[in-house]
TORKOL-4160 file (C-alpha; in steps of 0.2 Angstrom, whole numbers, padded with zeros to 4 digits, m for minus):
434
<pt num="1" X="0377" Y="0202" Z="0202"/>
<pt num="2" X="0365" Y="0216" Z="0195"/>
<pt num="3" X="0378" Y="0229" Z="0201"/>
<pt num="4" X="0391" Y="0221" Z="0190"/>
<pt num="5" X="0380" Y="0219" Z="0174"/>
<pt num="6" X="0373" Y="0236" Z="0174"/>
<pt num="7" X="0389" Y="0245" Z="0171"/>
<pt num="8" X="0393" Y="0233" Z="0156"/>
<pt num="9" X="0375" Y="0236" Z="0149"/>
<pt num="10" X="0376" Y="0255" Z="0152"/>
<pt num="11" X="0393" Y="0256" Z="0143"/>
<pt num="12" X="0385" Y="0249" Z="0127"/>
<pt num="13" X="0367" Y="0257" Z="0128"/>
<pt num="14" X="0370" Y="0274" Z="0135"/>
<pt num="15" X="0381" Y="0281" Z="0122"/>
<pt num="16" X="0367" Y="0278" Z="0110"/>
<pt num="17" X="0354" Y="0287" Z="0120"/>
<pt num="18" X="0352" Y="0305" Z="0116"/>
<pt num="19" X="0339" Y="0319" Z="0118"/>
<pt num="20" X="0329" Y="0313" Z="0102"/>
<pt num="21" X="0322" Y="0295" Z="0103"/>
<pt num="22" X="0331" Y="0283" Z="0092"/>
<pt num="23" X="0327" Y="0266" Z="0085"/>
<pt num="24" X="0332" Y="0252" Z="0097"/>
<pt num="25" X="0331" Y="0234" Z="0093"/>
<pt num="26" X="0320" Y="0227" Z="0107"/>
<pt num="27" X="0323" Y="0209" Z="0100"/>
<pt num="28" X="0341" Y="0210" Z="0105"/>
<pt num="29" X="0336" Y="0215" Z="0123"/>
<pt num="30" X="0324" Y="0201" Z="0124"/>
<pt num="31" X="0309" Y="0212" Z="0126"/>
<pt num="32" X="0292" Y="0205" Z="0123"/>
<pt num="33" X="0281" Y="0218" Z="0114"/>
<pt num="34" X="0265" Y="0208" Z="0115"/>
<pt num="35" X="0251" Y="0217" Z="0123"/>
<pt num="36" X="0237" Y="0212" Z="0134"/>
<pt num="37" X="0223" Y="0219" Z="0123"/>
<pt num="38" X="0216" Y="0211" Z="0107"/>
<pt num="39" X="0217" Y="0219" Z="0090"/>
<pt num="40" X="0199" Y="0224" Z="0092"/>
<pt num="41" X="0202" Y="0235" Z="0107"/>
<pt num="42" X="0218" Y="0241" Z="0098"/>
<pt num="43" X="0207" Y="0247" Z="0083"/>
<pt num="44" X="0195" Y="0256" Z="0094"/>
<pt num="45" X="0207" Y="0264" Z="0106"/>
<pt num="46" X="0223" Y="0267" Z="0095"/>
<pt num="47" X="0240" Y="0261" Z="0097"/>
<pt num="48" X="0247" Y="0251" Z="0111"/>
<pt num="49" X="0263" Y="0253" Z="0120"/>
<pt num="50" X="0274" Y="0243" Z="0132"/>
<pt num="51" X="0285" Y="0248" Z="0146"/>
<pt num="52" X="0299" Y="0236" Z="0149"/>
<pt num="53" X="0313" Y="0235" Z="0163"/>
<pt num="54" X="0328" Y="0230" Z="0152"/>
<pt num="55" X="0341" Y="0228" Z="0166"/>
<pt num="56" X="0332" Y="0213" Z="0174"/>
<pt num="57" X="0333" Y="0195" Z="0169"/>
<pt num="58" X="0321" Y="0190" Z="0162"/>
<pt num="59" X="0315" Y="0207" Z="0155"/>
<pt num="60" X="0299" Y="0213" Z="0164"/>
<pt num="61" X="0286" Y="0221" Z="0153"/>
<pt num="62" X="0270" Y="0231" Z="0158"/>
<pt num="63" X="0256" Y="0235" Z="0145"/>
<pt num="64" X="0253" Y="0254" Z="0143"/>
<pt num="65" X="0243" Y="0266" Z="0132"/>
<pt num="66" X="0250" Y="0281" Z="0124"/>
<pt num="67" X="0243" Y="0298" Z="0127"/>
<pt num="68" X="0233" Y="0307" Z="0114"/>
<pt num="69" X="0243" Y="0323" Z="0116"/>
<pt num="70" X="0262" Y="0326" Z="0114"/>
<pt num="71" X="0274" Y="0316" Z="0103"/>
<pt num="72" X="0270" Y="0299" Z="0096"/>
<pt num="73" X="0281" Y="0284" Z="0101"/>
<pt num="74" X="0286" Y="0281" Z="0083"/>
<pt num="75" X="0303" Y="0273" Z="0089"/>
<pt num="76" X="0308" Y="0265" Z="0105"/>
<pt num="77" X="0313" Y="0276" Z="0119"/>
<pt num="78" X="0327" Y="0270" Z="0131"/>
<pt num="79" X="0332" Y="0279" Z="0147"/>
<pt num="80" X="0333" Y="0280" Z="0165"/>
<pt num="81" X="0316" Y="0280" Z="0175"/>
<pt num="82" X="0316" Y="0292" Z="0189"/>
<pt num="83" X="0301" Y="0296" Z="0200"/>
<pt num="84" X="0299" Y="0315" Z="0201"/>
<pt num="85" X="0296" Y="0314" Z="0220"/>
<pt num="86" X="0314" Y="0308" Z="0222"/>
<pt num="87" X="0321" Y="0325" Z="0219"/>
<pt num="88" X="0307" Y="0337" Z="0219"/>
<pt num="89" X="0294" Y="0344" Z="0231"/>
<pt num="90" X="0279" Y="0356" Z="0228"/>
<pt num="91" X="0285" Y="0374" Z="0228"/>
<pt num="92" X="0279" Y="0384" Z="0243"/>
<pt num="93" X="0269" Y="0395" Z="0232"/>
<pt num="94" X="0257" Y="0380" Z="0227"/>
<pt num="95" X="0242" Y="0382" Z="0239"/>
<pt num="96" X="0238" Y="0363" Z="0237"/>
<pt num="97" X="0255" Y="0357" Z="0241"/>
<pt num="98" X="0250" Y="0349" Z="0257"/>
<pt num="99" X="0235" Y="0341" Z="0250"/>
<pt num="100" X="0244" Y="0333" Z="0235"/>
<pt num="101" X="0249" Y="0315" Z="0237"/>
<pt num="102" X="0267" Y="0310" Z="0234"/>
<pt num="103" X="0274" Y="0309" Z="0216"/>
<pt num="104" X="0258" Y="0317" Z="0207"/>
<pt num="105" X="0270" Y="0328" Z="0197"/>
<pt num="106" X="0257" Y="0343" Z="0199"/>
<pt num="107" X="0265" Y="0360" Z="0196"/>
<pt num="108" X="0273" Y="0369" Z="0201"/>
<pt num="109" X="0288" Y="0358" Z="0207"/>
<pt num="110" X="0304" Y="0364" Z="0215"/>
<pt num="111" X="0321" Y="0354" Z="0216"/>
<pt num="112" X="0324" Y="0347" Z="0233"/>
<pt num="113" X="0341" Y="0340" Z="0238"/>
<pt num="114" X="0358" Y="0340" Z="0230"/>
<pt num="115" X="0354" Y="0327" Z="0217"/>
<pt num="116" X="0344" Y="0329" Z="0201"/>
<pt num="117" X="0345" Y="0321" Z="0184"/>
<pt num="118" X="0358" Y="0326" Z="0172"/>
<pt num="119" X="0350" Y="0336" Z="0158"/>
<pt num="120" X="0362" Y="0329" Z="0145"/>
<pt num="121" X="0356" Y="0311" Z="0148"/>
<pt num="122" X="0339" Y="0304" Z="0143"/>
<pt num="123" X="0329" Y="0300" Z="0158"/>
<pt num="124" X="0310" Y="0296" Z="0160"/>
<pt num="125" X="0299" Y="0303" Z="0173"/>
<pt num="126" X="0288" Y="0292" Z="0183"/>
<pt num="127" X="0272" Y="0301" Z="0191"/>
<pt num="128" X="0255" Y="0295" Z="0197"/>
<pt num="129" X="0238" Y="0300" Z="0192"/>
<pt num="130" X="0228" Y="0312" Z="0203"/>
<pt num="131" X="0229" Y="0330" Z="0209"/>
<pt num="132" X="0229" Y="0338" Z="0192"/>
<pt num="133" X="0226" Y="0335" Z="0173"/>
<pt num="134" X="0238" Y="0323" Z="0164"/>
<pt num="135" X="0244" Y="0337" Z="0152"/>
<pt num="136" X="0250" Y="0347" Z="0167"/>
<pt num="137" X="0260" Y="0333" Z="0174"/>
<pt num="138" X="0268" Y="0330" Z="0157"/>
<pt num="139" X="0271" Y="0348" Z="0154"/>
<pt num="140" X="0280" Y="0350" Z="0171"/>
<pt num="141" X="0291" Y="0334" Z="0168"/>
<pt num="142" X="0296" Y="0342" Z="0151"/>
<pt num="143" X="0301" Y="0358" Z="0160"/>
<pt num="144" X="0312" Y="0348" Z="0172"/>
<pt num="145" X="0321" Y="0340" Z="0157"/>
<pt num="146" X="0312" Y="0323" Z="0155"/>
<pt num="147" X="0312" Y="0315" Z="0138"/>
<pt num="148" X="0296" Y="0304" Z="0141"/>
<pt num="149" X="0284" Y="0302" Z="0155"/>
<pt num="150" X="0276" Y="0286" Z="0163"/>
<pt num="151" X="0260" Y="0290" Z="0172"/>
<pt num="152" X="0254" Y="0276" Z="0184"/>
<pt num="153" X="0235" Y="0273" Z="0189"/>
<pt num="154" X="0227" Y="0279" Z="0205"/>
<pt num="155" X="0223" Y="0268" Z="0219"/>
<pt num="156" X="0207" Y="0260" Z="0215"/>
<pt num="157" X="0202" Y="0258" Z="0234"/>
<pt num="158" X="0204" Y="0276" Z="0237"/>
<pt num="159" X="0198" Y="0283" Z="0220"/>
<pt num="160" X="0185" Y="0271" Z="0215"/>
<pt num="161" X="0192" Y="0269" Z="0198"/>
<pt num="162" X="0195" Y="0252" Z="0191"/>
<pt num="163" X="0213" Y="0246" Z="0189"/>
<pt num="164" X="0214" Y="0247" Z="0170"/>
<pt num="165" X="0222" Y="0257" Z="0156"/>
<pt num="166" X="0214" Y="0274" Z="0152"/>
<pt num="167" X="0216" Y="0286" Z="0138"/>
<pt num="168" X="0225" Y="0302" Z="0142"/>
<pt num="169" X="0217" Y="0317" Z="0134"/>
<pt num="170" X="0221" Y="0335" Z="0135"/>
<pt num="171" X="0206" Y="0347" Z="0139"/>
<pt num="172" X="0217" Y="0362" Z="0134"/>
<pt num="173" X="0229" Y="0366" Z="0120"/>
<pt num="174" X="0244" Y="0354" Z="0121"/>
<pt num="175" X="0254" Y="0360" Z="0106"/>
<pt num="176" X="0269" Y="0365" Z="0117"/>
<pt num="177" X="0272" Y="0347" Z="0123"/>
<pt num="178" X="0284" Y="0338" Z="0112"/>
<pt num="179" X="0288" Y="0323" Z="0123"/>
<pt num="180" X="0279" Y="0307" Z="0123"/>
<pt num="181" X="0269" Y="0300" Z="0138"/>
<pt num="182" X="0261" Y="0283" Z="0142"/>
<pt num="183" X="0249" Y="0276" Z="0155"/>
<pt num="184" X="0251" Y="0260" Z="0165"/>
<pt num="185" X="0240" Y="0252" Z="0178"/>
<pt num="186" X="0241" Y="0256" Z="0197"/>
<pt num="187" X="0247" Y="0238" Z="0201"/>
<pt num="188" X="0261" Y="0240" Z="0188"/>
<pt num="189" X="0265" Y="0257" Z="0194"/>
<pt num="190" X="0267" Y="0250" Z="0212"/>
<pt num="191" X="0277" Y="0236" Z="0206"/>
<pt num="192" X="0289" Y="0247" Z="0196"/>
<pt num="193" X="0290" Y="0259" Z="0211"/>
<pt num="194" X="0295" Y="0245" Z="0222"/>
<pt num="195" X="0309" Y="0239" Z="0210"/>
<pt num="196" X="0316" Y="0257" Z="0209"/>
<pt num="197" X="0316" Y="0258" Z="0228"/>
<pt num="198" X="0325" Y="0242" Z="0229"/>
<pt num="199" X="0337" Y="0245" Z="0214"/>
<pt num="200" X="0356" Y="0245" Z="0217"/>
<pt num="201" X="0358" Y="0256" Z="0201"/>
<pt num="202" X="0359" Y="0275" Z="0203"/>
<pt num="203" X="0360" Y="0289" Z="0191"/>
<pt num="204" X="0366" Y="0306" Z="0197"/>
<pt num="205" X="0364" Y="0300" Z="0215"/>
<pt num="206" X="0346" Y="0294" Z="0212"/>
<pt num="207" X="0340" Y="0276" Z="0212"/>
<pt num="208" X="0334" Y="0271" Z="0195"/>
<pt num="209" X="0331" Y="0257" Z="0182"/>
<pt num="210" X="0334" Y="0256" Z="0163"/>
<pt num="211" X="0317" Y="0258" Z="0155"/>
<pt num="212" X="0312" Y="0254" Z="0137"/>
<pt num="213" X="0296" Y="0261" Z="0130"/>
<pt num="214" X="0290" Y="0254" Z="0113"/>
<pt num="215" X="0274" Y="0256" Z="0103"/>
<pt num="216" X="0264" Y="0245" Z="0092"/>
<pt num="217" X="0254" Y="0251" Z="0077"/>
<pt num="218" X="0244" Y="0237" Z="0069"/>
<pt num="219" X="0236" Y="0238" Z="0051"/>
<pt num="220" X="0220" Y="0242" Z="0059"/>
<pt num="221" X="0226" Y="0257" Z="0068"/>
<pt num="222" X="0233" Y="0264" Z="0052"/>
<pt num="223" X="0218" Y="0259" Z="0041"/>
<pt num="224" X="0204" Y="0261" Z="0054"/>
<pt num="225" X="0199" Y="0279" Z="0048"/>
<pt num="226" X="0199" Y="0273" Z="0030"/>
<pt num="227" X="0189" Y="0257" Z="0034"/>
<pt num="228" X="0177" Y="0267" Z="0044"/>
<pt num="229" X="0174" Y="0279" Z="0030"/>
<pt num="230" X="0172" Y="0265" Z="0017"/>
<pt num="231" X="0160" Y="0256" Z="0028"/>
<pt num="232" X="0150" Y="0272" Z="0031"/>
<pt num="233" X="0149" Y="0275" Z="0012"/>
<pt num="234" X="0145" Y="0256" Z="0008"/>
<pt num="235" X="0133" Y="0252" Z="0022"/>
<pt num="236" X="0118" Y="0262" Z="0014"/>
<pt num="237" X="0122" Y="0255" Z="m0003"/>
<pt num="238" X="0123" Y="0237" Z="0004"/>
<pt num="239" X="0107" Y="0239" Z="0013"/>
<pt num="240" X="0099" Y="0246" Z="m0002"/>
<pt num="241" X="0105" Y="0231" Z="m0012"/>
<pt num="242" X="0099" Y="0218" Z="0000"/>
<pt num="243" X="0082" Y="0227" Z="0001"/>
<pt num="244" X="0081" Y="0226" Z="m0018"/>
<pt num="245" X="0087" Y="0208" Z="m0019"/>
<pt num="246" X="0073" Y="0203" Z="m0006"/>
<pt num="247" X="0060" Y="0213" Z="m0016"/>
<pt num="248" X="0066" Y="0204" Z="m0032"/>
<pt num="249" X="0065" Y="0187" Z="m0024"/>
<pt num="250" X="0048" Y="0190" Z="m0017"/>
<pt num="251" X="0042" Y="0197" Z="m0034"/>
<pt num="252" X="0049" Y="0182" Z="m0043"/>
<pt num="253" X="0040" Y="0170" Z="m0031"/>
<pt num="254" X="0024" Y="0180" Z="m0033"/>
<pt num="255" X="0026" Y="0179" Z="m0052"/>
<pt num="256" X="0030" Y="0160" Z="m0051"/>
<pt num="257" X="0014" Y="0158" Z="m0041"/>
<pt num="258" X="0004" Y="0168" Z="m0054"/>
<pt num="259" X="0010" Y="0156" Z="m0068"/>
<pt num="260" X="0003" Y="0140" Z="m0073"/>
<pt num="261" X="0014" Y="0124" Z="m0072"/>
<pt num="262" X="0019" Y="0117" Z="m0089"/>
<pt num="263" X="0012" Y="0100" Z="m0086"/>
<pt num="264" X="m0005" Y="0107" Z="m0082"/>
<pt num="265" X="m0005" Y="0118" Z="m0098"/>
<pt num="266" X="0001" Y="0103" Z="m0109"/>
<pt num="267" X="m0013" Y="0092" Z="m0102"/>
<pt num="268" X="m0027" Y="0104" Z="m0108"/>
<pt num="269" X="m0036" Y="0098" Z="m0124"/>
<pt num="270" X="m0032" Y="0106" Z="m0141"/>
<pt num="271" X="m0039" Y="0106" Z="m0158"/>
<pt num="272" X="m0035" Y="0109" Z="m0176"/>
<pt num="273" X="m0045" Y="0120" Z="m0188"/>
<pt num="274" X="m0048" Y="0111" Z="m0204"/>
<pt num="275" X="m0057" Y="0126" Z="m0213"/>
<pt num="276" X="m0075" Y="0119" Z="m0210"/>
<pt num="277" X="m0074" Y="0111" Z="m0193"/>
<pt num="278" X="m0063" Y="0106" Z="m0178"/>
<pt num="279" X="m0052" Y="0091" Z="m0177"/>
<pt num="280" X="m0051" Y="0086" Z="m0159"/>
<pt num="281" X="m0035" Y="0078" Z="m0152"/>
<pt num="282" X="m0031" Y="0070" Z="m0136"/>
<pt num="283" X="m0021" Y="0080" Z="m0123"/>
<pt num="284" X="m0008" Y="0066" Z="m0123"/>
<pt num="285" X="m0004" Y="0069" Z="m0141"/>
<pt num="286" X="0010" Y="0081" Z="m0144"/>
<pt num="287" X="0003" Y="0097" Z="m0151"/>
<pt num="288" X="0019" Y="0103" Z="m0158"/>
<pt num="289" X="0022" Y="0087" Z="m0169"/>
<pt num="290" X="0019" Y="0090" Z="m0188"/>
<pt num="291" X="0002" Y="0086" Z="m0194"/>
<pt num="292" X="0000" Y="0074" Z="m0208"/>
<pt num="293" X="m0007" Y="0083" Z="m0224"/>
<pt num="294" X="m0015" Y="0068" Z="m0233"/>
<pt num="295" X="m0030" Y="0060" Z="m0225"/>
<pt num="296" X="m0031" Y="0072" Z="m0211"/>
<pt num="297" X="m0044" Y="0083" Z="m0220"/>
<pt num="298" X="m0055" Y="0069" Z="m0225"/>
<pt num="299" X="m0056" Y="0062" Z="m0208"/>
<pt num="300" X="m0059" Y="0079" Z="m0200"/>
<pt num="301" X="m0072" Y="0083" Z="m0213"/>
<pt num="302" X="m0080" Y="0066" Z="m0209"/>
<pt num="303" X="m0079" Y="0070" Z="m0190"/>
<pt num="304" X="m0085" Y="0088" Z="m0192"/>
<pt num="305" X="m0099" Y="0084" Z="m0204"/>
<pt num="306" X="m0115" Y="0088" Z="m0195"/>
<pt num="307" X="m0129" Y="0076" Z="m0192"/>
<pt num="308" X="m0146" Y="0077" Z="m0199"/>
<pt num="309" X="m0156" Y="0092" Z="m0192"/>
<pt num="310" X="m0140" Y="0101" Z="m0186"/>
<pt num="311" X="m0132" Y="0116" Z="m0194"/>
<pt num="312" X="m0115" Y="0116" Z="m0202"/>
<pt num="313" X="m0102" Y="0129" Z="m0200"/>
<pt num="314" X="m0110" Y="0142" Z="m0212"/>
<pt num="315" X="m0127" Y="0140" Z="m0202"/>
<pt num="316" X="m0136" Y="0131" Z="m0216"/>
<pt num="317" X="m0147" Y="0116" Z="m0211"/>
<pt num="318" X="m0140" Y="0099" Z="m0215"/>
<pt num="319" X="m0149" Y="0087" Z="m0227"/>
<pt num="320" X="m0159" Y="0073" Z="m0219"/>
<pt num="321" X="m0153" Y="0055" Z="m0224"/>
<pt num="322" X="m0162" Y="0047" Z="m0238"/>
<pt num="323" X="m0174" Y="0032" Z="m0233"/>
<pt num="324" X="m0167" Y="0015" Z="m0234"/>
<pt num="325" X="m0176" Y="0006" Z="m0248"/>
<pt num="326" X="m0173" Y="m0011" Z="m0241"/>
<pt num="327" X="m0184" Y="m0008" Z="m0226"/>
<pt num="328" X="m0203" Y="m0006" Z="m0227"/>
<pt num="329" X="m0203" Y="0005" Z="m0211"/>
<pt num="330" X="m0200" Y="0023" Z="m0213"/>
<pt num="331" X="m0184" Y="0030" Z="m0204"/>
<pt num="332" X="m0186" Y="0037" Z="m0187"/>
<pt num="333" X="m0190" Y="0055" Z="m0185"/>
<pt num="334" X="m0174" Y="0066" Z="m0183"/>
<pt num="335" X="m0170" Y="0072" Z="m0166"/>
<pt num="336" X="m0173" Y="0091" Z="m0163"/>
<pt num="337" X="m0157" Y="0101" Z="m0167"/>
<pt num="338" X="m0146" Y="0104" Z="m0152"/>
<pt num="339" X="m0140" Y="0121" Z="m0149"/>
<pt num="340" X="m0123" Y="0124" Z="m0155"/>
<pt num="341" X="m0110" Y="0127" Z="m0141"/>
<pt num="342" X="m0105" Y="0145" Z="m0140"/>
<pt num="343" X="m0087" Y="0141" Z="m0139"/>
<pt num="344" X="m0088" Y="0131" Z="m0156"/>
<pt num="345" X="m0093" Y="0147" Z="m0165"/>
<pt num="346" X="m0077" Y="0156" Z="m0161"/>
<pt num="347" X="m0067" Y="0160" Z="m0176"/>
<pt num="348" X="m0055" Y="0173" Z="m0169"/>
<pt num="349" X="m0040" Y="0172" Z="m0157"/>
<pt num="350" X="m0042" Y="0185" Z="m0143"/>
<pt num="351" X="m0023" Y="0186" Z="m0141"/>
<pt num="352" X="m0018" Y="0191" Z="m0159"/>
<pt num="353" X="m0035" Y="0196" Z="m0165"/>
<pt num="354" X="m0033" Y="0185" Z="m0181"/>
<pt num="355" X="m0045" Y="0173" Z="m0188"/>
<pt num="356" X="m0041" Y="0155" Z="m0187"/>
<pt num="357" X="m0035" Y="0148" Z="m0204"/>
<pt num="358" X="m0034" Y="0130" Z="m0210"/>
<pt num="359" X="m0022" Y="0120" Z="m0200"/>
<pt num="360" X="m0021" Y="0132" Z="m0185"/>
<pt num="361" X="m0019" Y="0123" Z="m0168"/>
<pt num="362" X="m0029" Y="0130" Z="m0154"/>
<pt num="363" X="m0029" Y="0126" Z="m0136"/>
<pt num="364" X="m0046" Y="0124" Z="m0127"/>
<pt num="365" X="m0046" Y="0131" Z="m0109"/>
<pt num="366" X="m0057" Y="0125" Z="m0095"/>
<pt num="367" X="m0068" Y="0140" Z="m0098"/>
<pt num="368" X="m0071" Y="0135" Z="m0116"/>
<pt num="369" X="m0061" Y="0149" Z="m0124"/>
<pt num="370" X="m0050" Y="0145" Z="m0138"/>
<pt num="371" X="m0034" Y="0153" Z="m0143"/>
<pt num="372" X="m0019" Y="0149" Z="m0154"/>
<pt num="373" X="m0009" Y="0135" Z="m0145"/>
<pt num="374" X="0008" Y="0143" Z="m0145"/>
<pt num="375" X="0002" Y="0160" Z="m0140"/>
<pt num="376" X="m0009" Y="0154" Z="m0126"/>
<pt num="377" X="0004" Y="0142" Z="m0120"/>
<pt num="378" X="0016" Y="0156" Z="m0118"/>
<pt num="379" X="0004" Y="0167" Z="m0110"/>
<pt num="380" X="m0001" Y="0154" Z="m0097"/>
<pt num="381" X="0017" Y="0148" Z="m0093"/>
<pt num="382" X="0026" Y="0164" Z="m0094"/>
<pt num="383" X="0014" Y="0177" Z="m0089"/>
<pt num="384" X="m0003" Y="0173" Z="m0080"/>
<pt num="385" X="m0012" Y="0157" Z="m0077"/>
<pt num="386" X="m0029" Y="0166" Z="m0080"/>
<pt num="387" X="m0039" Y="0166" Z="m0096"/>
<pt num="388" X="m0035" Y="0181" Z="m0107"/>
<pt num="389" X="m0054" Y="0184" Z="m0109"/>
<pt num="390" X="m0063" Y="0179" Z="m0093"/>
<pt num="391" X="m0049" Y="0178" Z="m0081"/>
<pt num="392" X="m0053" Y="0161" Z="m0076"/>
<pt num="393" X="m0039" Y="0151" Z="m0067"/>
<pt num="394" X="m0034" Y="0136" Z="m0079"/>
<pt num="395" X="m0027" Y="0127" Z="m0064"/>
<pt num="396" X="m0044" Y="0126" Z="m0055"/>
<pt num="397" X="m0059" Y="0117" Z="m0061"/>
<pt num="398" X="m0075" Y="0127" Z="m0065"/>
<pt num="399" X="m0088" Y="0129" Z="m0051"/>
<pt num="400" X="m0102" Y="0124" Z="m0063"/>
<pt num="401" X="m0104" Y="0121" Z="m0081"/>
<pt num="402" X="m0111" Y="0136" Z="m0092"/>
<pt num="403" X="m0129" Y="0138" Z="m0092"/>
<pt num="404" X="m0139" Y="0139" Z="m0109"/>
<pt num="405" X="m0152" Y="0151" Z="m0112"/>
<pt num="406" X="m0166" Y="0138" Z="m0111"/>
<pt num="407" X="m0160" Y="0133" Z="m0094"/>
<pt num="408" X="m0160" Y="0151" Z="m0087"/>
<pt num="409" X="m0175" Y="0154" Z="m0076"/>
<pt num="410" X="m0188" Y="0167" Z="m0082"/>
<pt num="411" X="m0188" Y="0184" Z="m0074"/>
<pt num="412" X="m0207" Y="0185" Z="m0075"/>
<pt num="413" X="m0216" Y="0177" Z="m0059"/>
<pt num="414" X="m0228" Y="0163" Z="m0063"/>
<pt num="415" X="m0242" Y="0173" Z="m0054"/>
<pt num="416" X="m0243" Y="0189" Z="m0045"/>
<pt num="417" X="m0245" Y="0179" Z="m0029"/>
<pt num="418" X="m0227" Y="0173" Z="m0028"/>
<pt num="419" X="m0220" Y="0190" Z="m0032"/>
<pt num="420" X="m0208" Y="0197" Z="m0019"/>
<pt num="421" X="m0200" Y="0214" Z="m0016"/>
<pt num="422" X="m0185" Y="0209" Z="m0027"/>
<pt num="423" X="m0196" Y="0205" Z="m0042"/>
<pt num="424" X="m0193" Y="0218" Z="m0056"/>
<pt num="425" X="m0208" Y="0228" Z="m0060"/>
<pt num="426" X="m0204" Y="0227" Z="m0079"/>
<pt num="427" X="m0196" Y="0213" Z="m0088"/>
<pt num="428" X="m0190" Y="0210" Z="m0106"/>
<pt num="429" X="m0207" Y="0202" Z="m0110"/>
<pt num="430" X="m0216" Y="0217" Z="m0104"/>
<pt num="431" X="m0205" Y="0229" Z="m0114"/>
<pt num="432" X="m0208" Y="0219" Z="m0130"/>
<pt num="433" X="m0227" Y="0218" Z="m0127"/>
<pt num="434" X="m0227" Y="0237" Z="m0125"/>
């Protein structure tokens, strides 16, 4: 049956086969161009190719890999596949002729027998790996008139190489090679050689089969150099951007930790300066609400009016209350004047360096420093949670209340007997006495 179909197939295909590879519609021949490798390996190793026996039903295809030298398989190549050992032998001048295995295609080869391929027809040489470099095999097949070369792998049991596709490179100048070549695995080479030996088709007296070589070029194979170049350029920039982004995130978190929460700041006490004293307000009140003009000053003056024996804002002593005429007993003696708290004597904001004016709202920090309310709120919430003067953390309670001058221990020892090595030799009292 195959002998009957082949003349019909050859009558339609062979007139279109010429010395130059021509486009062939492999779909009409039922050839599957799918490869065994994935797109990732195709991107790494280049184009893939397929060697198909088209005069079989169904069509038999073998995965192959084009060589890195010679012509590219841009268009499908259709021709007769003929092993070089079927019509050539190593020339007598070849010293290694007796050591070379069959069908290695190593130069130099001489025609043996009365049959050889027709130079006017497109035929494809079949050789096997081993004996010499790939480029020498292809160059010798080109000299004999082949239009393409299929190189089969070496026996893995003898060579130790795995039965896999390899990349055929040229260690020397291969600019003189203008035919295409591709590599197939050893198992596929054995299968193809067995089919040729059992074929009923002959060409110029040699057993042969019709072979179609096609190549696949994916988008990755065409754009991989561009993609690699772009990745090399963008990778440092991307790493720099990620580094800066991480740094910004860490800096933002650190800055957030350095700020005071709004609820903590808004719960701090605040006051209003009335011109002669401080009008205290509860932290639950809204400090940004407008303050009533009428009555506020009188209440503030009443609240801020110093008691008997105390000093007012100007430092003058307050007048003692007049005795009650309805009682015969004299009024009790006034209590000794309490020292004025140091934070109540502040009359200037340390942030804007401006004196407080009547109606100014101030915020009292836990360290007893006072500032304009809007200014210190912005500082604590947006910048730092530390007092602008003493650097005390407003979110933490003070360790101990401020100590007055009267409560400070004297630097002079009570007697020379309880003096230690850390007792100063001279004190402020000694300096004053001297």
